[in-house]
C-alpha positions in Angstrom: -1.1 -31.4 37.4 1.4 -28.9 36.7 1.9 -25.2 35.8 3.7 -26.4 32.6 0.6 -28.8 31.4 -1.6 -26.1 32.8 0.4 -24.1 30.3 0.4 -25.9 27.2 -3.6 -26.1 27.5 -3.2 -23.0 27.0 -2.0 -21.5 24.9 -2.8 -24.0 22.4 -6.4 -23.5 23.8 -5.1 -19.6 22.7 -4.2 -20.5 18.8 -7.4 -22.3 18.7 -9.5 -19.3 19.6 -6.6 -17.1 18.0 -7.5 -19.0 14.9 -11.4 -19.4 15.5 -11.1 -15.6 15.5 -9.2 -15.3 12.4 -11.5 -17.9 9.9 -14.5 -15.2 11.6 -13.1 -11.7 10.6 -11.9 -13.8 6.8 -15.6 -14.5 5.7 -16.6 -11.4 6.9 -14.0 -9.7 4.8 -15.0 -11.8 1.6 -18.9 -11.4 1.6 -18.6 -7.7 2.2 -18.4 -6.8 -1.2 -21.4 -8.2 -1.6 -23.3 -6.8 1.7 -22.0 -3.6 0.0 -23.5 -3.8 -3.7 -26.9 -5.5 -1.9 -27.1 -2.2 0.4 -25.9 0.2 -2.7 -28.6 -1.1 -4.7 -31.2 -1.0 -2.1 -30.3 2.7 -1.8 -30.1 3.6 -5.4 -33.4 1.9 -6.0 -35.2 3.8 -2.3 -33.2 7.2 -3.9 -35.6 6.6 -6.8 -38.3 6.3 -5.3 -38.1 9.3 -3.1 -36.9 12.2 -5.9 -40.5 10.4 -7.7 -42.1 11.7 -4.8 -40.7 14.9 -4.4 -41.3 15.8 -8.4 -45.1 14.7 -7.5 -45.2 17.2 -4.0 -43.3 19.7 -5.5 -45.2 20.4 -8.9 -46.6 23.1 -8.0 -42.9 24.9 -7.3 -41.3 27.6 -9.5 -37.5 26.5 -10.7 -37.7 23.1 -8.0 -36.0 20.9 -9.8 -36.7 17.3 -8.0 -32.5 15.4 -6.7 -31.1 18.3 -6.7 -28.4 18.7 -3.9 -30.2 22.2 -1.9 -27.1 22.6 0.0 -25.1 23.7 -3.4 -22.6 21.7 -2.4 -19.8 19.5 -3.6 -17.9 17.2 -1.6 -19.8 14.2 -1.4 -22.2 13.3 1.4 -23.5 10.0 1.9 -27.0 9.2 1.3 -29.0 9.5 4.4 -31.1 7.3 2.3 -31.7 5.1 5.8 -32.7 8.4 7.8 -35.2 9.4 6.1 -39.2 8.9 7.2 -41.2 6.2 5.8 -43.8 7.9 3.5 -46.6 7.9 0.5 -43.6 7.4 -2.4 
């Protein structure tokens, strides 16, 4: 085989690999909204369970509002539900 045949095979292989990568990325982008919606739904469920647990635990503390931000910030902070310890809630 000559260098040109090998170069041509390499070009064809690279192009097919690029097409497969593009297809994989397009598939990933297509299902991303569904995965994000599922994650958001699970976060809301976990947050509701946590607030119910917090209400039960802190019921004897005067002035405590369950689910209220204790840091009093106005900026958005992403939820840390996934990092919360597993508990009875």
